[in-house]
MIPA-714688 format. One line per 5 residues: number of its first residue (from 1); for each residue z, y, x of N, C-alpha, C, CB. Coordinates in Angstrom, 3 decimals, padded with zeros to 6 digits, always signed. Glycine has a CB too. Layout:
MIPA-714688
NUM	Z:Y:X:Z:Y:X:Z:Y:X:Z:Y:X ~ ...
END
This chain:
MIPA-714688
1	-001.891:+020.856:+018.453:-002.457:+019.835:+017.575:-003.685:+019.249:+018.251:-002.818:+020.424:+016.173 ~ -004.067:+018.042:+017.847:-005.214:+017.359:+018.430:-006.521:+017.988:+018.017:-005.208:+015.912:+018.043 ~ -007.577:+017.249:+018.248:-008.917:+017.729:+017.898:-009.009:+017.939:+016.387:-010.007:+016.727:+018.377 ~ -009.695:+018.999:+015.984:-009.835:+019.241:+014.539:-010.704:+018.178:+013.869:-010.435:+020.630:+014.290 ~ -010.480:+018.003:+012.588:-011.299:+017.115:+011.778:-012.691:+017.710:+011.617:-010.646:+016.869:+010.399
6	-012.735:+019.038:+011.502:-013.997:+019.742:+011.245:-013.821:+021.190:+011.670:-014.417:+019.646:+009.732 ~ -014.867:+021.784:+012.210:-014.848:+023.203:+012.577:-015.990:+023.929:+011.886:-014.945:+023.380:+014.111 ~ -015.682:+025.114:+011.409:-016.651:+025.964:+010.720:-016.665:+027.305:+011.446:-016.296:+026.137:+009.187 ~ -017.863:+027.814:+011.727:-017.974:+029.090:+012.433:-018.725:+030.111:+011.582:-018.683:+028.900:+013.788 ~ -018.269:+031.346:+011.704:-018.904:+032.460:+010.995:-018.527:+033.745:+011.724:-018.464:+032.511:+009.479
11	-018.828:+034.848:+011.106:-018.459:+036.154:+011.635:-017.584:+036.846:+010.590:-019.730:+037.016:+011.984 ~ -016.693:+037.702:+011.036:-015.892:+038.480:+010.087:-016.707:+039.701:+009.688:-014.502:+038.899:+010.703 ~ -017.198:+039.663:+008.477:-018.025:+040.748:+007.973:-017.183:+041.999:+007.727:-018.739:+040.320:+006.683 ~ -017.763:+043.136:+008.006:-017.093:+044.425:+007.828:-016.564:+044.570:+006.399:-018.056:+045.581:+008.158 ~ -017.318:+044.078:+005.422:-016.905:+044.211:+004.017:-015.647:+043.408:+003.697:-018.035:+043.767:+003.101
16	-015.247:+042.491:+004.571:-014.051:+041.667:+004.373:-012.833:+042.237:+005.095:-014.313:+040.246:+004.853 ~ -012.961:+043.463:+005.608:-011.861:+044.071:+006.353:-011.349:+045.321:+005.637:-012.309:+044.422:+007.784 ~ -010.190:+045.791:+006.095:-009.603:+047.003:+005.525:-010.106:+048.231:+006.290:-008.051:+046.932:+005.562 ~ -009.542:+049.374:+006.001:-009.996:+050.627:+006.622:-009.806:+050.634:+008.135:-009.253:+051.804:+006.017 ~ -008.898:+049.813:+008.650:-008.668:+049.730:+010.092:-009.596:+048.714:+010.763:-007.214:+049.362:+010.366
21	-010.452:+048.055:+009.962:-011.367:+047.071:+010.516:-010.720:+045.721:+010.773:-011.948:+047.587:+011.783 ~ -009.568:+045.470:+010.133:-008.848:+044.205:+010.280:-009.075:+043.381:+009.018:-007.316:+044.441:+010.534 ~ -009.309:+042.088:+009.205:-009.558:+041.200:+008.066:-008.432:+041.313:+007.050:-009.708:+039.738:+008.534 ~ -008.806:+041.497:+005.795:-007.847:+041.535:+004.697:-007.275:+040.136:+004.524:-008.511:+042.045:+003.373 ~ -006.003:+040.026:+004.132:-005.369:+038.706:+004.019:-006.156:+037.776:+003.106:-003.942:+038.848:+003.499
26	-006.734:+038.304:+002.040:-007.487:+037.451:+001.115:-008.738:+036.880:+001.783:-007.878:+038.244:-000.142 ~ -009.258:+037.576:+002.778:-010.439:+037.086:+003.496:-010.132:+035.829:+004.290:-010.977:+038.163:+004.427 ~ -008.900:+035.694:+004.749:-008.516:+034.502:+005.490:-008.601:+033.279:+004.577:-007.089:+034.653:+006.072 ~ -008.152:+033.437:+003.322:-008.262:+032.332:+002.368:-009.724:+032.011:+002.057:-007.513:+032.671:+001.075 ~ -010.568:+033.030:+001.992:-012.003:+032.780:+001.792:-012.578:+031.967:+002.943:-012.769:+034.108:+001.653
31	-012.194:+032.305:+004.171:-012.678:+031.554:+005.328:-012.288:+030.084:+005.213:-012.122:+032.153:+006.632 ~ -011.054:+029.832:+004.803:-010.601:+028.447:+004.642:-011.420:+027.737:+003.570:-009.103:+028.405:+004.282 ~ -011.678:+028.427:+002.476:-012.451:+027.813:+001.403:-013.891:+027.556:+001.845:-012.431:+028.703:+000.154 ~ -014.451:+028.456:+002.630:-015.804:+028.245:+003.150:-015.827:+027.027:+004.076:-016.305:+029.506:+003.903 ~ -014.789:+026.865:+004.886:-014.703:+025.699:+005.773:-014.596:+024.416:+004.953:-013.492:+025.826:+006.728
36	-013.765:+024.447:+003.918:-013.624:+023.288:+003.032:-014.961:+022.937:+002.395:-012.572:+023.561:+001.942 ~ -015.660:+023.940:+001.879:-016.956:+023.703:+001.246:-017.957:+023.124:+002.237:-017.502:+024.999:+000.650 ~ -018.010:+023.676:+003.433:-018.941:+023.190:+004.446:-018.623:+021.742:+004.814:-018.891:+024.084:+005.697 ~ -017.340:+021.432:+004.933:-016.924:+020.063:+005.260:-017.315:+019.097:+004.145:-015.402:+020.005:+005.503 ~ -017.034:+019.471:+002.911:-017.392:+018.599:+001.791:-018.902:+018.395:+001.716:-016.873:+019.184:+000.470
41	-019.673:+019.443:+002.001:-021.129:+019.296:+002.030:-021.552:+018.319:+003.119:-021.803:+020.658:+002.250 ~ -020.847:+018.339:+004.265:-021.195:+017.412:+005.340:-020.855:+015.973:+004.962:-020.470:+017.799:+006.632 ~ -019.839:+015.799:+004.128:-019.447:+014.459:+003.695:-020.342:+013.928:+002.584:-018.006:+014.463:+003.230 ~ -020.697:+014.802:+001.646:-021.402:+014.366:+000.438:-022.911:+014.548:+000.509:-020.877:+015.111:-000.744 ~ -023.398:+015.313:+001.471:-024.833:+015.541:+001.588:-025.405:+016.182:+000.337:-025.550:+014.239:+001.872
46	-026.551:+015.710:-000.079:-027.232:+016.276:-001.246:-026.434:+016.129:-002.546:-028.580:+015.617:-001.412 ~ -025.551:+015.138:-002.588:-024.741:+014.948:-003.793:-023.820:+016.132:-004.046:-023.919:+013.672:-003.680 ~ -023.547:+016.929:-002.997:-022.675:+018.084:-003.171:-023.253:+019.081:-004.171:-022.438:+018.767:-001.834 ~ -024.574:+019.160:-004.244:-025.221:+020.091:-005.183:-024.866:+019.766:-006.632:-026.746:+020.055:-005.004 ~ -024.524:+018.514:-006.898:-024.157:+018.106:-008.255:-022.671:+018.278:-008.534:-024.549:+016.665:-008.485
51	-021.924:+018.833:-007.588:-020.468:+018.924:-007.726:-020.046:+019.719:-008.956:-019.870:+019.555:-006.486 ~ -020.863:+020.672:-009.384:-020.484:+021.476:-010.549:-020.658:+020.720:-011.856:-021.300:+022.748:-010.590 ~ -021.313:+019.570:-011.809:-021.519:+018.818:-013.042:-020.595:+017.603:-013.151:-022.960:+018.370:-013.132 ~ -019.747:+017.381:-012.145:-018.871:+016.220:-012.207:-017.674:+016.490:-013.100:-018.407:+015.827:-010.810 ~ -017.043:+015.429:-013.543:-015.953:+015.514:-014.502:-014.617:+015.892:-013.868:-015.814:+014.210:-015.215
56	-014.436:+015.615:-012.573:-013.176:+015.908:-011.896:-013.361:+017.130:-011.008:-012.691:+014.688:-011.063 ~ -012.480:+018.113:-011.184:-012.526:+019.329:-010.373:-011.195:+019.488:-009.647:-012.831:+020.583:-011.252 ~ -011.156:+020.391:-008.668:-009.992:+020.542:-007.800:-009.536:+021.998:-007.706:-010.305:+020.007:-006.409 ~ -008.858:+022.511:-008.722:-008.355:+023.878:-008.613:-007.223:+023.975:-007.581:-007.865:+024.372:-009.983 ~ -007.085:+025.144:-007.001:-006.003:+025.397:-006.054:-004.714:+025.632:-006.836:-006.330:+026.619:-005.136
61	-003.638:+024.986:-006.393:-002.346:+025.175:-007.054:-001.312:+025.773:-006.109:-001.836:+023.850:-007.605 ~ -001.648:+025.818:-004.827:-000.749:+026.426:-003.841:-001.585:+026.897:-002.663:+000.359:+025.419:-003.375 ~ -001.246:+028.069:-002.145:-001.891:+028.570:-000.937:-000.860:+029.366:-000.146:-003.143:+029.448:-001.278 ~ -000.767:+029.054:+001.140:+000.137:+029.806:+002.003:-000.527:+030.002:+003.352:+001.503:+029.081:+002.157 ~ -000.089:+031.037:+004.044:-000.698:+031.346:+005.324:+000.323:+032.063:+006.200:-001.973:+032.207:+005.139
66	+000.416:+031.637:+007.443:+001.208:+032.342:+008.448:+000.219:+033.080:+009.337:+002.126:+031.354:+009.285 ~ +000.333:+034.394:+009.328:-000.586:+035.236:+010.089:-000.006:+035.479:+011.472:-000.849:+036.580:+009.359 ~ -000.807:+035.196:+012.503:-000.356:+035.331:+013.885:-000.882:+036.616:+014.528:-000.800:+034.122:+014.701 ~ -002.201:+036.783:+014.481:-002.842:+037.950:+015.097:-004.058:+038.319:+014.255:-003.254:+037.663:+016.589 ~ -004.486:+039.573:+014.316:-005.584:+040.008:+013.453:-006.945:+039.470:+013.878:-005.635:+041.503:+013.423
71	-007.840:+039.505:+012.901:-009.260:+039.287:+013.141:-009.935:+040.614:+012.802:-009.845:+038.071:+012.277 ~ -010.818:+041.053:+013.672:-011.461:+042.350:+013.493:-012.898:+042.192:+013.006:-011.434:+043.138:+014.801 ~ -013.398:+043.240:+012.380:-014.779:+043.266:+011.896:-015.733:+042.899:+013.019:-015.134:+044.651:+011.323 ~ -016.699:+042.070:+012.687:-017.788:+041.644:+013.561:-017.376:+040.629:+014.625:-018.377:+042.835:+014.229 ~ -016.103:+040.206:+014.635:-015.676:+039.190:+015.588:-016.138:+037.811:+015.126:-014.144:+039.217:+015.764
76	-016.373:+036.932:+016.081:-016.718:+035.543:+015.779:-015.441:+034.809:+015.370:-017.401:+034.845:+017.009 ~ -015.568:+033.996:+014.326:-014.414:+033.296:+013.755:-014.710:+031.799:+013.724:-014.083:+033.826:+012.320 ~ -013.678:+031.017:+014.029:-013.752:+029.566:+013.877:-012.582:+029.124:+013.010:-013.734:+028.839:+015.267 ~ -012.902:+028.316:+012.008:-011.871:+027.744:+011.157:-011.867:+026.245:+011.410:-012.117:+028.076:+009.638 ~ -010.737:+025.745:+011.873:-010.581:+024.319:+012.101:-009.810:+023.707:+010.938:-009.862:+024.048:+013.443
81	-010.358:+022.647:+010.362:-009.581:+021.837:+009.424:-008.812:+020.862:+010.304:-010.504:+021.085:+008.336 ~ -007.491:+020.991:+010.295:-006.681:+020.186:+011.205:-005.988:+019.023:+010.506:-005.650:+021.054:+011.876 ~ -005.930:+019.074:+009.178:-005.307:+017.979:+008.436:-005.821:+017.984:+007.002:-003.758:+018.099:+008.463 ~ -006.093:+016.790:+006.495:-006.430:+016.598:+005.079:-005.607:+015.411:+004.621:-007.996:+016.362:+004.848 ~ -004.673:+015.675:+003.721:-003.827:+014.599:+003.199:-004.166:+014.384:+001.723:-002.303:+014.936:+003.381
86	-004.521:+013.153:+001.404:-004.894:+012.809:+000.037:-003.728:+012.092:-000.618:-006.177:+011.931:+000.004 ~ -003.201:+012.693:-001.690:-002.158:+012.061:-002.472:-002.764:+011.355:-003.669:-001.118:+013.087:-002.922 ~ -001.932:+010.980:-004.584:-002.408:+010.308:-005.797:-003.328:+011.231:-006.599:-001.215:+009.854:-006.668 ~ -002.887:+012.487:-006.817:-003.662:+013.436:-007.628:-003.977:+014.732:-006.881:-002.907:+013.761:-008.904 ~ -003.601:+014.817:-005.625:-003.779:+016.075:-004.904:-004.419:+015.865:-003.532:-002.439:+016.777:-004.744
91	-004.972:+016.965:-003.011:-005.475:+017.000:-001.639:-004.853:+018.235:-000.990:-007.070:+017.039:-001.584 ~ -004.197:+018.026:+000.148:-003.582:+019.124:+000.890:-004.389:+019.356:+002.160:-002.083:+018.818:+001.226 ~ -004.858:+020.590:+002.294:-005.698:+020.994:+003.422:-004.878:+021.893:+004.349:-006.991:+021.729:+002.927 ~ -004.977:+021.666:+005.660:-004.357:+022.564:+006.627:-005.432:+023.072:+007.578:-003.213:+021.849:+007.408 ~ -005.364:+024.373:+007.843:-006.395:+025.064:+008.612:-005.754:+025.867:+009.744:-007.230:+025.990:+007.696
96	-006.496:+026.022:+010.817:-006.177:+026.997:+011.850:-007.386:+027.912:+011.966:-005.828:+026.307:+013.232 ~ -007.131:+029.212:+011.944:-008.201:+030.206:+011.958:-008.120:+030.974:+013.276:-008.094:+031.179:+010.728 ~ -009.226:+030.980:+014.011:-009.261:+031.594:+015.330:-010.226:+032.771:+015.369:-009.651:+030.565:+016.379 ~ -009.828:+033.832:+016.060:-010.734:+034.911:+016.414:-011.297:+034.519:+017.774:-010.008:+036.338:+016.441 ~ -012.481:+033.957:+017.772:-013.072:+033.465:+019.022:-013.511:+034.595:+019.939:-014.256:+032.571:+018.721
101	-013.822:+035.756:+019.379:-014.223:+036.881:+020.221:-013.064:+037.348:+021.090:-014.738:+038.041:+019.361 ~ -011.851:+037.214:+020.585:-010.670:+037.675:+021.322:-009.857:+036.529:+021.904:-009.791:+038.507:+020.419 ~ -010.222:+035.295:+021.528:-009.595:+034.137:+022.126:-008.186:+033.848:+021.652:-009.580:+034.300:+023.568 ~ -007.922:+034.109:+020.360:-006.568:+033.817:+019.892:-006.537:+033.186:+018.509:-005.752:+035.074:+019.881 ~ -005.428:+032.480:+018.272:-005.140:+031.942:+016.953:-004.746:+033.103:+016.054:-004.015:+030.856:+017.007
106	-005.396:+033.201:+014.915:-005.107:+034.288:+013.987:-004.228:+033.866:+012.825:-006.383:+034.853:+013.460 ~ -004.388:+032.625:+012.341:-003.614:+032.207:+011.167:-003.558:+030.689:+011.065:-004.217:+032.798:+009.884 ~ -002.493:+030.226:+010.438:-002.350:+028.825:+010.032:-002.176:+028.834:+008.521:-001.127:+028.107:+010.762 ~ -003.024:+028.077:+007.822:-003.010:+028.116:+006.361:-002.898:+026.706:+005.790:-004.276:+028.809:+005.826 ~ -002.350:+026.655:+004.591:-002.209:+025.388:+003.857:-002.625:+025.649:+002.413:-000.726:+024.823:+003.934
111	-003.513:+024.796:+001.906:-003.990:+024.929:+000.523:-003.881:+023.560:-000.141:-005.474:+025.470:+000.470 ~ -003.291:+023.545:-001.327:-003.150:+022.315:-002.093:-004.041:+022.403:-003.322:-001.669:+022.067:-002.495 ~ -004.859:+021.372:-003.524:-005.699:+021.273:-004.712:-005.259:+020.051:-005.514:-007.213:+021.180:-004.331 ~ -005.499:+020.103:-006.817:-005.120:+018.991:-007.685:-006.343:+018.529:-008.461:-003.974:+019.399:-008.653 ~ -006.534:+017.231:-008.541:-007.639:+016.641:-009.295:-007.312:+016.714:-010.779:-007.902:+015.166:-008.856
116	-008.201:+017.348:-011.535:-008.022:+017.445:-012.986:-009.338:+017.161:-013.689:-007.488:+018.839:-013.385 ~ -009.237:+016.704:-014.925:-010.420:+016.496:-015.762:-010.936:+017.873:-016.159:-010.093:+015.613:-017.035 ~ -012.235:+018.092:-016.013:-012.833:+019.415:-016.221:-012.470:+020.043:-017.572:-014.334:+019.312:-016.108 ~ -012.635:+019.343:-018.661:-012.405:+019.943:-019.975:-010.944:+020.134:-020.330:-013.042:+019.110:-021.015 ~ -010.138:+019.125:-020.090:-008.734:+019.154:-020.534:-007.791:+019.740:-019.498:-008.278:+017.763:-020.883
121	-008.228:+019.805:-018.249:-007.388:+020.244:-017.128:-006.166:+019.338:-016.947:-006.932:+021.692:-017.345 ~ -006.274:+018.088:-017.401:-005.182:+017.132:-017.203:-005.351:+016.460:-015.844:-005.149:+016.067:-018.347 ~ -004.233:+016.233:-015.156:-004.271:+015.597:-013.840:-004.866:+014.200:-013.928:-002.868:+015.533:-013.234 ~ -005.654:+013.871:-012.908:-006.227:+012.533:-012.771:-006.103:+012.112:-011.310:-007.724:+012.498:-013.247 ~ -006.349:+010.861:-011.063:-006.325:+010.327:-009.705:-007.517:+010.881:-008.917:-006.349:+008.771:-009.723
126	-007.308:+011.181:-007.643:-008.410:+011.593:-006.781:-009.436:+010.452:-006.773:-007.907:+011.934:-005.316 ~ -010.713:+010.756:-007.065:-011.729:+009.699:-007.111:-011.775:+008.887:-005.818:-013.099:+010.306:-007.384 ~ -011.963:+007.584:-005.972:-011.933:+006.659:-004.835:-012.947:+007.024:-003.749:-012.194:+005.247:-005.317 ~ -014.161:+007.401:-004.145:-015.175:+007.727:-003.134:-014.741:+008.908:-002.280:-016.519:+008.034:-003.803 ~ -014.238:+009.963:-002.915:-013.773:+011.123:-002.158:-012.573:+010.749:-001.300:-013.412:+012.281:-003.106
131	-011.684:+009.958:-001.839:-010.513:+009.476:-001.089:-010.974:+008.752:+000.188:-009.640:+008.520:-001.978 ~ -011.962:+007.884:+000.065:-012.488:+007.129:+001.216:-013.130:+008.065:+002.233:-013.515:+006.075:+000.750 ~ -013.959:+008.980:+001.758:-014.649:+009.897:+002.673:-013.664:+010.775:+003.423:-015.642:+010.769:+001.909 ~ -012.682:+011.327:+002.724:-011.705:+012.191:+003.383:-010.832:+011.403:+004.361:-010.827:+012.885:+002.339 ~ -010.498:+010.181:+003.997:-009.683:+009.343:+004.892:-010.448:+008.999:+006.161:-009.247:+008.051:+004.177
136	-011.756:+008.799:+006.029:-012.578:+008.427:+007.186:-012.904:+009.637:+008.058:-013.874:+007.759:+006.721 ~ -012.921:+010.838:+007.440:-013.253:+012.036:+008.200:-014.606:+011.960:+008.859:-012.217:+012.286:+009.234 ~ -015.607:+011.546:+008.075:-016.917:+011.268:+008.652:-017.853:+012.478:+008.678:-017.565:+010.161:+007.892 ~ -017.378:+013.646:+008.299:-018.255:+014.812:+008.304:-018.628:+015.238:+009.707:-017.597:+015.961:+007.584 ~ -019.696:+015.989:+009.811:-020.106:+016.519:+011.110:-019.874:+018.021:+011.106:-021.604:+016.182:+011.419
141	-019.385:+018.548:+012.180:-019.102:+019.975:+012.174:-019.246:+020.648:+013.463:-017.788:+020.209:+011.705
END
């Protein structure tokens, strides 16, 4: 795949691993969500702090991951957002997760979120401003 839209770096904390020191599968999804959050913060700047008060929210409705190789405790991790597709009411995120300490691809993940009205949880159109920002891919990472 080409250059990532955004890259997020962190470390695999020991508390996110199993008894063998290998990242628990749920930790991989957390890494993807942290990358998504960091990217959205880069797009929205200070307005991101108000995200909890907006009327449209984006719950996850699908998550899948193909695991290639493990990530171990204390290893450096990079999560690349490689695709963001904005539909009428949904945003589909695709990620590649790398163990940079060992130099390998660890997982490919896909997460689908749906725009819903906060109170009613009824589907709504993805807000135009977010649609524009995601289409432009103007975040820094």
